[in-house]
N, C-alpha and C positions, 0 to 999 in steps of 0.2 A: 984218441977220443972215441970211447966206446968201441973200439976195434974196427972202426970204419976207415977204409982208406979213401984216397982221392976219387978213385973210380966210383966207388959206391955212393959217395956224397954227390958226385955230378949226375949219376943216374937218378938219385932222389930228387934233386933239383930240377931235372928235366921232366920228371913225372909231375912234380908240383906245377911247373909251367904249363904243361899240357892240360892238366886238370883245371886249373883256375884261370889261366890266361895271364898275360903280362900286366894288364891293368888292375887286376884284383889282388895280386900278390902283396902289395904293401898293406892293403886292408886285412888280409889274412894274417899277416905277421903282426900287424898292430893289435888285432883281437887276441892273438896268442900271447903277445907280451902283456896285455891288460889282464888276461886270465892268469898268467904266472905271477904277476904282481899281486893280484887279489888273493891268490892261493897263499903266497908267502906271508902276506899280512894276516890272514886267518890263522895260519899255523903259528906265527910268532906271537900273536896276542890272543890266545884263546879265552881270556878272562873277560874281554870286551864283547863277546859274542853272546846274544841273548837267545837261549834255546827254550825259553818258556813257550808252551803252546799257546796259540792265539786265544782259544777259549778261556784258558786260565788268566790271561792278561785282562780280558774283559770283565771277569768276575771280580778281579781286584779293584778295578777302576769304577765299579757300580756304585754311584752315590746313594741309591735307594736303600741299600743294605746297611743297617746300623750294627756295628760290632757290640757284643754283649759287654756289660760293665764288669770290671773285675774288682772284687772287694778286698 
């Protein structure tokens, strides 16, 4: 697994425990899981993401502007 042995994984877990404390570890991993889930969703469905800048969206929705007639 990424070239990490048991000893390295234990050291990483101890560092995480010291940094965040036992009470916050579930919150940290829950947030990490949600982030990974959102990232996978964004990567797998790029057509659903709206990348239009906000100011262009407002211009399109402006009812005061009348489009020119086409003959």
